[in-house]
C-alpha positions, 0 to 999 in steps of 0.5 A: 380673762374670762370667766369660767361659770361656777356650774354648768346645767347638765341636759337633763336639768335643761330638758326639766325647765322647758315645757314638755309638748302637748301630745293631747291630740293624736296625729291624724293617721293618713292611708294613702290607697295602694292600687297593685297592676300585674303587668305580665306573670313572669315566671323565672326561667330554670337555669340552664345547664350552661349556667349551672356549669358555670357557678360550679366553676365560679365556686371552685377555689382558684377561679378567677373568672371564665374566659371568652377567648381571644376574640369573645367566641367561647360561650354559650348563646342563650335567648337574650343572654350568653354564658362566657367561656363555657361550651356544651355540645355533642362531644361534651363540655368545655370550660375556659377559665383564668386562674389564680397564682395562689392555688396550684394550676393542676389543682385548680383544673382537677377541682373545676374538671370535679365540679363540672362533671357531677352537672354536665355531659361528658367528657369536660376538658378544661382549658386555663387560659390565663393565669392571674397574679397579685403584684 
């Protein structure tokens, strides 16, 4: 059999036996010189109408994502970027979406049309390209 000690010291008892640290000397403060370099005055561009439309569409409950078409041809081309699934021209605004099967499709399409109508040129055409199902 192993001998079990009668008294096991607590952490507080052990800490009292340990010599305290000598913190009388102040720790030297390290100062690192910082140089700020301005590369260019970059001002963020305000969002375009297509980007505002995309944000409004994605905020609608039941919309899973914007759809770029079978070959990725549906979108608005901007300098250095592209907004997939949104096309704005002289004839109005066209939005292509993938919706969830958890919300009725006509209800989701109507909500998308209302949301886009508030921020984009009329008429607004909503195309439901696919229905995303949860298996």
